[in-house]
Phi, psi and omega in degrees: 000137171280123181294125183258015180289339180260047184295142172287135177270106186232148181260182184298321186292333183283321186240008184049050190293143191293324189275356187270317177070197179300163191289350184278354180224141171217151179283136183286311183063180180217341184070034182117195183280080183235133177272119187254357179251148181281056180254136179304138181295134180284164175286125181300149177296135180295137179223156177294165176296132180308137177094353182258007181284186187263349185281133172244145188292144172299156184289340181184185184251149173294165188296340181288345186227163180250141181293124179241026177089212183227163174225137184242133177217193183299332182276351181130205183243132185243143168286132179255125182240111182287130171283153179291162179297325175229124174275101194263000175215151179305129189218157177239135173262102182283153173281118180233126180305136177076019184230135175236135174271143183238136169270109183283348180182216171290127176243120181266131169269103185064187178229154189283129178271004177106182187304315181217040185295145177285162176287157180218140175255006180291150178304142182249127177233152178208166176282173182281355184262001175130188180290155177300144178287335175272145181295135175288167180262356178210153176292152181269346174055043178266135174241127174261117178258131180240124185282157178305140176085355180292142174248127177241127187248131171283114186285335179224170176300326185269018176277133173202156181256120183249109176267101188285160175306143180083010181219168186221160169241141173233085181250087185246098175276193176227172180297334180255351180220072179291155171275135184239122170258126184207188184256163176297322180298327177297318179293322179289344178078028183250011180273156171232191188294343181245013175291145184192169170062039187260354174199179188284283183148197181244131182237123176254120181250136183219189185243025173279161185296146175225169175235184179054064193291143164272323179229140178077190182221155174294318183300322181273356182071029183236022188289129173226158175230160177253135177304129185296134177087350182269115182285337179259161186308128176207063189270158176211163182117155180171213184230013186257095182294340180261018185307136182249107176268000178120203184227133172227121181220146177049071182214155177239146170233116187246146167056036184266185174100029180299140178285120179267342180190183183298110178068018177230125180214151174281167172235183187303303177233128177241119175258124187232104179064030176275151186250186183293343177286348179276134181249121178223121175203164183052067185236125175246124172258129181233123174051051169284135179282351172244229183280154173298317167202151178226142187231113181259108177061192177081191184227057185281147172238141186216129174233147179061071183246129177234126175235118182239126170076022179295144184264349171243232179273143181280335174216116183238121185230127185202187178046050171083011179298142174245091196240145174236134179227129176226141184066086184228128171248121176236124180226119181262157178283151177298125179081000181235161175095143174266229178288155172291319175226143170227119185237124181198189173226044186052218186261004186260106186271004182246343181294148173233151005285153171294149174299131181227120182236130172242126179233128181233145177054072182234151171230112184248129187230125174235114189289161175302145181090009184252001188294332182275359186266357189251136172266345174292334178088341180208166184291322180242127185232121181238130184199177163052070169065047183223155179227123184235136174238127179245133182219136177058055186237158177230128174234124176237110181213073194298335188261001181214169176298150180280313190228136169235140176228150172237107183253034185277348182292164180302320172243100192297161172298148179236155177224129173238127181236137177222120179057051178244129180240144187221143173235108187229190175285180187293335181286318175072317186232150182225130174271198184221136173245132183282180185294343178268003180085011180269129178286119182254340176216132179260157175303326179296323177294321179294316178301319180295324179295321179288314174075054177298139181095349176235159177055032180065021177271148182210116178262011178236039185281149173246117184286140171235029180303142175246157181048038177077314191225005182266135182303138172253201186296316182294319180295320181293340180274357181278133177287126183271166175241140180291113181297335182295341174286344178271314181204140183295339179296332186283149168282149170287128178229155181242023180218159173264163179085170184277330186235112190296313183195187184294339179276350181270104189235039181298340183275351190278148171094314188260001184255168172245156185258155178205177178294335180285319181208127179251122183259012170099177180283165180081005179271190182277019175092191177288145182296340180281354178236174178234151182297150179261355179232000000 
């Protein structure tokens, strides 16, 4: 592994970093478990005295990992098994009682074979310090398999899992045994409802097309980007729209988003140039200090997505991504969080493909008292060479405008809404003024783009949601639109919102609970603790 503790502190202008975008928005980040909003600290969730739990440490570590001693928290004492800096052969992390796997820093799943490197079955060797700094001539074809119920802990703030191009992850949990990626503080039991940014996150890199190149050009078909904040090679991009980075199902990523450099931080899950061959569903992001998830280019599809407590945007899609999302619950903390969604293509208004996002059956929630926490200015922000379609959705953000658009590009951002209902402040819409003080988009233009009163859209809706996110009488009365007419990836549905009624429990079992959103009994417990089985 290349030690990333000596990261260069670089800004957007130096590296054209993917997460920063145009100059009017920047990600706040925290630099660790730091509260950046003037919100009263909540009362920590009650936990047992450390060391009195039921867990006893496993006797040792499987051969894929090295014994790093034990860690003790409220649930008991766990054996800690360090993963190697580079997973250089296909490996499985088995579920073993009393055992937690640890990311001691950046952990690479295989090494990158380059922009369009061929596959290789030859033995792969590497030094103990990480992947070669020079591009390999063939993919390493390593797959990391993670069994249901496994817990993986970021041992330091700069810990993150990098699934490099030409390699895969198979992290398939179950509804009763989700895979949990979390922080050391979570295991120690010292987190509260506003803890965040305690380790990096999970990054999937692929060879689907991207824009806003770090290396190469869109015109030449050689566009690549570098993972933001990573000083050593972590490239993505290519020409394979069906690129398969693996499978992730029934999993949680908690307390992620550590700042790796000036204005650059990871988020819980980062998809970079992943294609339609990649499978991601039943994913909960909890208290990321950056985005709930961010998608740079590629052709990703996502179903059953929950983002709770993100401190920047809960869904960020940019640099030419062609993305579909269905069944999404987003709930932000009071006084925390930027926009619920930010959709753009960074600052390059000429690159193709334009960013295109389709979202169906969503329930987006921004609690009262949160209007002063956002630099986006509104819950949904569309700008910069992007096209967004929303269908069968509910947005409740009583204290701020619902939608902001920036249509200043040569080919402006577009918004199409079908069967979308919103409850916002009296202004409802927000335009954009550029750095020279020139109004480039008016609220009236944004209102016209949404089109309340047509296509079953309503910007004067009154929410009757129950249990925070379950449809009530008013939601059930909204006429839905068939999402499959928008994209074949979508299921046909006859309701708006993410959760149709009390009998619809797709969120149950594999999620964790918090003061922001409670997903019921039978789950993996409170997010401030970790399961003992």
